[in-house]
N, CA, C and O atoms as CSV, one atom per row, in Angstrom:
chain,resi,resn,atom,element,x,y,z
A,1,UNK,N,N,-119.703,42.349,67.439
A,1,UNK,CA,C,-119.168,42.829,66.187
A,1,UNK,C,C,-118.988,41.635,65.254
A,1,UNK,O,O,-118.672,40.521,65.672
A,2,UNK,N,N,-119.201,41.917,63.988
A,2,UNK,CA,C,-118.997,40.844,63.020
A,2,UNK,C,C,-118.388,41.399,61.734
A,2,UNK,O,O,-118.329,42.609,61.512
A,3,UNK,N,N,-117.947,40.480,60.913
A,3,UNK,CA,C,-117.286,40.849,59.653
A,3,UNK,C,C,-118.204,41.691,58.770
A,3,UNK,O,O,-117.742,42.607,58.090
A,4,UNK,N,N,-119.491,41.387,58.778
A,4,UNK,CA,C,-120.433,42.112,57.916
A,4,UNK,C,C,-120.455,43.598,58.258
A,4,UNK,O,O,-120.570,44.434,57.361
A,5,UNK,N,N,-120.347,43.938,59.538
A,5,UNK,CA,C,-120.312,45.349,59.937
A,5,UNK,C,C,-119.101,46.058,59.328
A,5,UNK,O,O,-119.178,47.230,58.960
A,6,UNK,N,N,-117.998,45.345,59.229
A,6,UNK,CA,C,-116.798,45.937,58.639
A,6,UNK,C,C,-116.917,46.045,57.125
A,6,UNK,O,O,-116.452,47.014,56.526
A,7,UNK,N,N,-117.542,45.047,56.510
A,7,UNK,CA,C,-117.647,45.036,55.049
A,7,UNK,C,C,-118.588,46.122,54.533
A,7,UNK,O,O,-118.324,46.737,53.500
A,8,UNK,N,N,-119.668,46.355,55.241
A,8,UNK,CA,C,-120.644,47.367,54.789
A,8,UNK,C,C,-120.659,48.546,55.761
A,8,UNK,O,O,-121.716,48.980,56.217
A,9,UNK,N,N,-119.501,49.037,56.057
A,9,UNK,CA,C,-119.313,50.098,57.041
A,9,UNK,C,C,-120.079,51.364,56.659
A,9,UNK,O,O,-119.909,51.914,55.572
A,10,UNK,N,N,-120.922,51.804,57.584
A,10,UNK,CA,C,-121.651,53.061,57.422
A,10,UNK,C,C,-121.237,53.959,58.589
A,10,UNK,O,O,-121.821,53.913,59.671
A,11,UNK,N,N,-120.236,54.758,58.342
A,11,UNK,CA,C,-119.593,55.541,59.398
A,11,UNK,C,C,-120.549,56.449,60.158
A,11,UNK,O,O,-120.395,56.636,61.365
A,12,UNK,N,N,-121.520,57.007,59.479
A,12,UNK,CA,C,-122.416,57.973,60.117
A,12,UNK,C,C,-123.355,57.333,61.145
A,12,UNK,O,O,-124.032,58.040,61.891
A,13,UNK,N,N,-123.395,56.021,61.184
A,13,UNK,CA,C,-124.275,55.325,62.127
A,13,UNK,C,C,-123.641,55.124,63.500
A,13,UNK,O,O,-124.322,54.720,64.442
A,14,UNK,N,N,-122.356,55.398,63.621
A,14,UNK,CA,C,-121.636,55.061,64.842
A,14,UNK,C,C,-121.083,56.295,65.549
A,14,UNK,O,O,-120.671,57.271,64.922
A,15,UNK,N,N,-121.089,56.212,66.895
A,15,UNK,CA,C,-120.412,57.255,67.654
A,15,UNK,C,C,-118.942,56.852,67.804
A,15,UNK,O,O,-118.535,55.783,67.349
A,16,UNK,N,N,-118.160,57.708,68.439
A,16,UNK,CA,C,-116.715,57.483,68.489
A,16,UNK,C,C,-116.361,56.194,69.250
A,16,UNK,O,O,-115.417,55.495,68.883
A,17,UNK,N,N,-117.116,55.888,70.301
A,17,UNK,CA,C,-116.828,54.669,71.056
A,17,UNK,C,C,-117.035,53.422,70.197
A,17,UNK,O,O,-116.233,52.489,70.234
A,18,UNK,N,N,-118.112,53.420,69.432
A,18,UNK,CA,C,-118.386,52.277,68.554
A,18,UNK,C,C,-117.338,52.181,67.447
A,18,UNK,O,O,-116.931,51.084,67.063
A,19,UNK,N,N,-116.906,53.328,66.939
A,19,UNK,CA,C,-115.873,53.330,65.901
A,19,UNK,C,C,-114.560,52.757,66.433
A,19,UNK,O,O,-113.874,52.012,65.735
A,20,UNK,N,N,-114.218,53.108,67.668
A,20,UNK,CA,C,-112.998,52.570,68.272
A,20,UNK,C,C,-113.123,51.052,68.417
A,20,UNK,O,O,-112.170,50.318,68.157
A,21,UNK,N,N,-114.291,50.592,68.830
A,21,UNK,CA,C,-114.529,49.155,68.949
A,21,UNK,C,C,-114.408,48.449,67.612
A,21,UNK,O,O,-113.793,47.386,67.515
A,22,UNK,N,N,-114.997,49.042,66.577
A,22,UNK,CA,C,-114.895,48.460,65.232
A,22,UNK,C,C,-113.454,48.441,64.750
A,22,UNK,O,O,-113.018,47.486,64.108
A,23,UNK,N,N,-112.721,49.494,65.061
A,23,UNK,CA,C,-111.320,49.557,64.666
A,23,UNK,C,C,-110.516,48.464,65.366
A,23,UNK,O,O,-109.674,47.810,64.751
A,24,UNK,N,N,-110.782,48.276,66.647
A,24,UNK,CA,C,-110.092,47.218,67.395
A,24,UNK,C,C,-110.432,45.851,66.811
A,24,UNK,O,O,-109.554,45.004,66.646
A,25,UNK,N,N,-111.699,45.644,66.502
A,25,UNK,CA,C,-112.119,44.377,65.908
A,25,UNK,C,C,-111.443,44.165,64.555
A,25,UNK,O,O,-110.989,43.062,64.250
A,26,UNK,N,N,-111.377,45.215,63.753
A,26,UNK,CA,C,-110.712,45.119,62.447
A,26,UNK,C,C,-109.241,44.753,62.621
A,26,UNK,O,O,-108.696,43.973,61.839
A,27,UNK,N,N,-108.605,45.308,63.632
A,27,UNK,CA,C,-107.204,44.983,63.910
A,27,UNK,C,C,-107.039,43.516,64.291
A,27,UNK,O,O,-106.082,42.862,63.875
A,28,UNK,N,N,-107.974,43.006,65.080
A,28,UNK,CA,C,-107.927,41.586,65.461
A,28,UNK,C,C,-108.103,40.703,64.233
A,28,UNK,O,O,-107.393,39.712,64.065
A,29,UNK,N,N,-109.049,41.067,63.382
A,29,UNK,CA,C,-109.288,40.291,62.158
A,29,UNK,C,C,-108.038,40.302,61.292
A,29,UNK,O,O,-107.631,39.261,60.774
A,30,UNK,N,N,-107.425,41.471,61.130
A,30,UNK,CA,C,-106.209,41.558,60.327
A,30,UNK,C,C,-105.113,40.679,60.936
A,30,UNK,O,O,-104.410,39.962,60.224
A,31,UNK,N,N,-104.982,40.744,62.240
A,31,UNK,CA,C,-103.974,39.939,62.930
A,31,UNK,C,C,-104.202,38.442,62.678
A,31,UNK,O,O,-103.248,37.690,62.476
A,32,UNK,N,N,-105.441,38.027,62.691
A,32,UNK,CA,C,-105.763,36.617,62.423
A,32,UNK,C,C,-105.380,36.213,61.002
A,32,UNK,O,O,-104.895,35.105,60.775
A,33,UNK,N,N,-105.599,37.119,60.047
A,33,UNK,CA,C,-105.171,36.835,58.675
A,33,UNK,C,C,-103.661,36.631,58.642
A,33,UNK,O,O,-103.166,35.704,58.001
A,34,UNK,N,N,-102.937,37.498,59.334
A,34,UNK,CA,C,-101.479,37.413,59.343
A,34,UNK,C,C,-100.986,36.149,60.044
A,34,UNK,O,O,-100.074,35.486,59.551
A,35,UNK,N,N,-101.578,35.812,61.183
A,35,UNK,CA,C,-101.181,34.609,61.916
A,35,UNK,C,C,-101.361,33.356,61.051
A,35,UNK,O,O,-100.543,32.436,61.081
A,36,UNK,N,N,-102.443,33.348,60.289
A,36,UNK,CA,C,-102.750,32.196,59.443
A,36,UNK,C,C,-102.097,32.283,58.070
A,36,UNK,O,O,-102.387,31.494,57.171
A,37,UNK,N,N,-101.202,33.268,57.930
A,37,UNK,CA,C,-100.447,33.471,56.695
A,37,UNK,C,C,-101.360,33.608,55.480
A,37,UNK,O,O,-101.116,33.033,54.419
A,38,UNK,N,N,-102.428,34.395,55.676
A,38,UNK,CA,C,-103.367,34.682,54.596
A,38,UNK,C,C,-103.179,36.136,54.158
A,38,UNK,O,O,-102.736,36.984,54.932
A,39,UNK,N,N,-103.517,36.392,52.935
A,39,UNK,CA,C,-103.445,37.761,52.423
A,39,UNK,C,C,-104.607,38.553,53.010
A,39,UNK,O,O,-105.762,38.133,52.940
A,40,UNK,N,N,-104.284,39.696,53.585
A,40,UNK,CA,C,-105.335,40.557,54.139
A,40,UNK,C,C,-106.163,41.121,52.989
A,40,UNK,O,O,-105.614,41.703,52.053
A,41,UNK,N,N,-107.490,40.948,53.059
A,41,UNK,CA,C,-108.341,41.469,51.984
A,41,UNK,C,C,-108.232,42.997,51.871
A,41,UNK,O,O,-108.056,43.704,52.863
A,42,UNK,N,N,-108.340,43.465,50.656
A,42,UNK,CA,C,-108.236,44.910,50.423
A,42,UNK,C,C,-109.333,45.670,51.151
A,42,UNK,O,O,-109.099,46.766,51.659
A,43,UNK,N,N,-110.529,45.094,51.204
A,43,UNK,CA,C,-111.632,45.782,51.877
A,43,UNK,C,C,-111.315,46.017,53.355
A,43,UNK,O,O,-111.732,47.022,53.930
A,44,UNK,N,N,-110.574,45.086,53.968
A,44,UNK,CA,C,-110.238,45.233,55.378
A,44,UNK,C,C,-109.252,46.387,55.582
A,44,UNK,O,O,-109.404,47.186,56.506
A,45,UNK,N,N,-108.256,46.464,54.723
A,45,UNK,CA,C,-107.298,47.581,54.810
A,45,UNK,C,C,-107.999,48.911,54.584
A,45,UNK,O,O,-107.741,49.882,55.295
A,46,UNK,N,N,-108.886,48.955,53.595
A,46,UNK,CA,C,-109.638,50.181,53.320
A,46,UNK,C,C,-110.511,50.570,54.507
A,46,UNK,O,O,-110.592,51.742,54.877
A,47,UNK,N,N,-111.154,49.581,55.091
A,47,UNK,CA,C,-112.020,49.832,56.244
A,47,UNK,C,C,-111.226,50.381,57.420
A,47,UNK,O,O,-111.676,51.300,58.104
A,48,UNK,N,N,-110.051,49.819,57.653
A,48,UNK,CA,C,-109.216,50.307,58.755
A,48,UNK,C,C,-108.807,51.754,58.536
A,48,UNK,O,O,-108.790,52.543,59.480
A,49,UNK,N,N,-108.479,52.110,57.301
A,49,UNK,CA,C,-108.114,53.505,57.002
A,49,UNK,C,C,-109.306,54.432,57.219
A,49,UNK,O,O,-109.169,55.510,57.798
A,50,UNK,N,N,-110.485,54.000,56.744
A,50,UNK,CA,C,-111.694,54.817,56.921
A,50,UNK,C,C,-112.015,55.002,58.399
A,50,UNK,O,O,-112.364,56.099,58.836
A,51,UNK,N,N,-111.895,53.926,59.156
A,51,UNK,CA,C,-112.167,54.010,60.595
A,51,UNK,C,C,-111.190,54.962,61.282
A,51,UNK,O,O,-111.598,55.793,62.092
A,52,UNK,N,N,-109.924,54.843,60.964
A,52,UNK,CA,C,-108.913,55.712,61.575
A,52,UNK,C,C,-109.199,57.175,61.247
A,52,UNK,O,O,-109.109,58.037,62.122
A,53,UNK,N,N,-109.540,57.456,60.004
A,53,UNK,CA,C,-109.842,58.833,59.599
A,53,UNK,C,C,-111.076,59.365,60.322
A,53,UNK,O,O,-111.092,60.508,60.777
A,54,UNK,N,N,-112.106,58.529,60.424
A,54,UNK,CA,C,-113.348,58.961,61.076
A,54,UNK,C,C,-113.135,59.170,62.574
A,54,UNK,O,O,-113.685,60.106,63.154
A,55,UNK,N,N,-112.350,58.315,63.194
A,55,UNK,CA,C,-112.050,58.476,64.621
A,55,UNK,C,C,-111.306,59.789,64.852
A,55,UNK,O,O,-111.619,60.530,65.783
A,56,UNK,N,N,-110.321,60.073,64.001
A,56,UNK,CA,C,-109.585,61.340,64.125
A,56,UNK,C,C,-110.527,62.533,63.942
A,56,UNK,O,O,-110.449,63.511,64.685
A,57,UNK,N,N,-111.416,62.447,62.950
A,57,UNK,CA,C,-112.341,63.554,62.676
A,57,UNK,C,C,-113.297,63.775,63.850
A,57,UNK,O,O,-113.537,64.912,64.255
A,58,UNK,N,N,-113.837,62.691,64.387
A,58,UNK,CA,C,-114.767,62.829,65.512
A,58,UNK,C,C,-114.044,63.319,66.771
A,58,UNK,O,O,-114.603,64.100,67.541
A,59,UNK,N,N,-112.814,62.869,66.980
A,59,UNK,CA,C,-112.034,63.336,68.126
A,59,UNK,C,C,-111.775,64.834,67.988
A,59,UNK,O,O,-111.866,65.578,68.964
A,60,UNK,N,N,-111.455,65.266,66.778
A,60,UNK,CA,C,-111.229,66.692,66.536
A,60,UNK,C,C,-112.509,67.488,66.773
A,60,UNK,O,O,-112.475,68.569,67.362
A,61,UNK,N,N,-113.631,66.954,66.315
A,61,UNK,CA,C,-114.914,67.626,66.544
A,61,UNK,C,C,-115.185,67.785,68.033
A,61,UNK,O,O,-115.667,68.829,68.473
A,62,UNK,N,N,-114.876,66.750,68.808
A,62,UNK,CA,C,-115.072,66.824,70.257
A,62,UNK,C,C,-114.182,67.899,70.870
A,62,UNK,O,O,-114.627,68.668,71.722
A,63,UNK,N,N,-112.926,67.954,70.437
A,63,UNK,CA,C,-112.006,68.963,70.960
A,63,UNK,C,C,-112.463,70.371,70.597
A,63,UNK,O,O,-112.384,71.286,71.417
A,64,UNK,N,N,-112.940,70.542,69.365
A,64,UNK,CA,C,-113.424,71.856,68.943
A,64,UNK,C,C,-114.645,72.273,69.765
A,64,UNK,O,O,-114.781,73.445,70.116
A,65,UNK,N,N,-115.526,71.333,70.072
A,65,UNK,CA,C,-116.704,71.637,70.886
A,65,UNK,C,C,-116.282,72.031,72.304
A,65,UNK,O,O,-116.842,72.961,72.884
A,66,UNK,N,N,-115.305,71.331,72.852
A,66,UNK,CA,C,-114.800,71.673,74.188
A,66,UNK,C,C,-114.166,73.058,74.189
A,66,UNK,O,O,-114.369,73.844,75.115
A,67,UNK,N,N,-113.391,73.350,73.137
A,67,UNK,CA,C,-112.759,74.663,73.033
A,67,UNK,C,C,-113.809,75.760,72.943
A,67,UNK,O,O,-113.697,76.788,73.611
A,68,UNK,N,N,-114.823,75.545,72.122
A,68,UNK,CA,C,-115.885,76.539,71.961
A,68,UNK,C,C,-116.581,76.785,73.301
A,68,UNK,O,O,-116.884,77.927,73.648
A,69,UNK,N,N,-116.831,75.719,74.045
A,69,UNK,CA,C,-117.477,75.839,75.352
A,69,UNK,C,C,-116.588,76.619,76.324
A,69,UNK,O,O,-117.074,77.476,77.061
A,70,UNK,N,N,-115.293,76.321,76.322
A,70,UNK,CA,C,-114.358,77.006,77.208
A,70,UNK,C,C,-114.243,78.484,76.845
A,70,UNK,O,O,-114.207,79.342,77.727
A,71,UNK,N,N,-114.185,78.778,75.553
A,71,UNK,CA,C,-114.107,80.179,75.111
A,71,UNK,C,C,-115.373,80.940,75.496
A,71,UNK,O,O,-115.314,82.096,75.914
A,72,UNK,N,N,-116.508,80.279,75.349
A,72,UNK,CA,C,-117.773,80.907,75.715
A,72,UNK,C,C,-117.824,81.184,77.212
A,72,UNK,O,O,-118.279,82.241,77.649
A,73,UNK,N,N,-117.354,80.229,77.976
A,73,UNK,CA,C,-117.333,80.417,79.433
A,73,UNK,C,C,-116.404,81.561,79.824
A,73,UNK,O,O,-116.734,82.388,80.675
A,74,UNK,N,N,-115.229,81.590,79.180
A,74,UNK,CA,C,-114.288,82.683,79.484
A,74,UNK,C,C,-114.895,84.026,79.116
A,74,UNK,O,O,-114.750,84.998,79.858
A,75,UNK,N,N,-115.573,84.089,77.979
A,75,UNK,CA,C,-116.201,85.333,77.539
A,75,UNK,C,C,-117.246,85.788,78.564
A,75,UNK,O,O,-117.366,86.980,78.850
A,76,UNK,N,N,-117.988,84.841,79.106
A,76,UNK,CA,C,-119.022,85.171,80.090
A,76,UNK,C,C,-118.422,85.693,81.395
A,76,UNK,O,O,-119.089,86.407,82.143
A,77,UNK,N,N,-117.182,85.344,81.667
A,77,UNK,CA,C,-116.539,85.768,82.906
A,77,UNK,C,C,-115.902,87.155,82.814
A,77,UNK,O,O,-115.450,87.697,83.823
A,78,UNK,N,N,-115.866,87.725,81.620
A,78,UNK,CA,C,-115.254,89.050,81.459
A,78,UNK,C,C,-116.102,90.118,82.140
A,78,UNK,O,O,-117.329,90.041,82.186
A,79,UNK,N,N,-115.409,91.102,82.658
A,79,UNK,CA,C,-116.107,92.233,83.281
A,79,UNK,C,C,-116.650,93.141,82.187
A,79,UNK,O,O,-116.254,93.048,81.025
A,80,UNK,N,N,-117.556,94.014,82.580
A,80,UNK,CA,C,-118.120,94.976,81.635
A,80,UNK,C,C,-117.018,95.869,81.066
A,80,UNK,O,O,-117.058,96.233,79.891
A,81,UNK,N,N,-116.045,96.216,81.891
A,81,UNK,CA,C,-114.930,97.059,81.448
A,81,UNK,C,C,-114.119,96.350,80.363
A,81,UNK,O,O,-113.754,96.958,79.357
A,82,UNK,N,N,-113.843,95.080,80.569
A,82,UNK,CA,C,-113.091,94.300,79.566
A,82,UNK,C,C,-113.875,94.193,78.258
A,82,UNK,O,O,-113.311,94.341,77.174
A,83,UNK,N,N,-115.180,93.933,78.369
A,83,UNK,CA,C,-116.015,93.826,77.172
A,83,UNK,C,C,-116.074,95.154,76.428
A,83,UNK,O,O,-116.015,95.188,75.199
A,84,UNK,N,N,-116.193,96.254,77.186
A,84,UNK,CA,C,-116.240,97.587,76.584
A,84,UNK,C,C,-114.923,97.890,75.867
A,84,UNK,O,O,-114.934,98.430,74.761
A,85,UNK,N,N,-113.800,97.549,76.482
A,85,UNK,CA,C,-112.488,97.805,75.877
A,85,UNK,C,C,-112.331,97.013,74.572
A,85,UNK,O,O,-111.819,97.542,73.585
A,86,UNK,N,N,-112.762,95.773,74.566
A,86,UNK,CA,C,-112.679,94.970,73.334
A,86,UNK,C,C,-113.570,95.547,72.245
A,86,UNK,O,O,-113.179,95.610,71.079
A,87,UNK,N,N,-114.766,95.966,72.631
A,87,UNK,CA,C,-115.694,96.552,71.662
A,87,UNK,C,C,-115.139,97.867,71.121
A,87,UNK,O,O,-115.220,98.126,69.920
A,88,UNK,N,N,-114.585,98.687,71.988
A,88,UNK,CA,C,-113.985,99.956,71.551
A,88,UNK,C,C,-112.836,99.705,70.575
A,88,UNK,O,O,-112.698,100.416,69.580
A,89,UNK,N,N,-112.013,98.694,70.860
A,89,UNK,CA,C,-110.896,98.372,69.973
A,89,UNK,C,C,-111.406,97.903,68.614
A,89,UNK,O,O,-110.848,98.261,67.577
A,90,UNK,N,N,-112.457,97.109,68.625
A,90,UNK,CA,C,-113.021,96.619,67.365
A,90,UNK,C,C,-113.622,97.778,66.563
A,90,UNK,O,O,-113.439,97.858,65.348
A,91,UNK,N,N,-114.332,98.666,67.243
A,91,UNK,CA,C,-114.915,99.846,66.576
A,91,UNK,C,C,-113.816,100.693,65.949
A,91,UNK,O,O,-113.937,101.119,64.801
A,92,UNK,N,N,-112.741,100.939,66.700
A,92,UNK,CA,C,-111.630,101.751,66.191
A,92,UNK,C,C,-110.996,101.093,64.968
A,92,UNK,O,O,-110.661,101.773,63.999
A,93,UNK,N,N,-110.832,99.779,65.013
A,93,UNK,CA,C,-110.235,99.069,63.880
A,93,UNK,C,C,-111.138,99.158,62.658
A,93,UNK,O,O,-110.649,99.357,61.546
A,94,UNK,N,N,-112.436,99.017,62.843
A,94,UNK,CA,C,-113.366,99.117,61.727
A,94,UNK,C,C,-113.421,100.529,61.154
A,94,UNK,O,O,-113.470,100.707,59.937
A,95,UNK,N,N,-113.413,101.535,62.033
A,95,UNK,CA,C,-113.420,102.918,61.565
A,95,UNK,C,C,-112.152,103.233,60.783
A,95,UNK,O,O,-112.197,103.952,59.785
A,96,UNK,N,N,-111.018,102.694,61.234
A,96,UNK,CA,C,-109.759,102.905,60.530
A,96,UNK,C,C,-109.815,102.300,59.131
A,96,UNK,O,O,-109.345,102.905,58.168
A,97,UNK,N,N,-110.389,101.112,59.025
A,97,UNK,CA,C,-110.492,100.455,57.725
A,97,UNK,C,C,-111.430,101.201,56.775
A,97,UNK,O,O,-111.241,101.187,55.559
A,98,UNK,N,N,-112.437,101.848,57.346
A,98,UNK,CA,C,-113.401,102.577,56.525
A,98,UNK,C,C,-112.918,103.966,56.143
A,98,UNK,O,O,-113.463,104.580,55.226
A,99,UNK,N,N,-111.904,104.468,56.832
A,99,UNK,CA,C,-111.404,105.825,56.578
A,99,UNK,C,C,-110.686,105.929,55.258
A,99,UNK,O,O,-110.207,107.004,54.898
C-alpha cells in the first residue's frame, strides 16, 4: 500500500478485504502525522470517511446476500401444504382488495 492509492482512491476497484487494508493503512498514516505533530491533510480525512462508508456498504451488501440465500433456502424447505396455504392467503388478500 502506498500514499498514492489513498490520494487517488477508486473505491469500485477494491473488494472489502482490500478496503479494510487501505483503511488500516490510512489510520497508520494519520497516526504518523499526529506523532510528528503535523496537520493531517484534508484529503486523508476525506479518504478515511469514504473508506469507512464503503466498508459499511459492502458489509451490508454481504449481509443482504446472506439473508436472501437463507430466505431462499427456507422457502425451498417448505412443504407443499405450507406453500399452498401461503398462496391461498395471498389470493384471498388480492381478491379482497379487488372487491
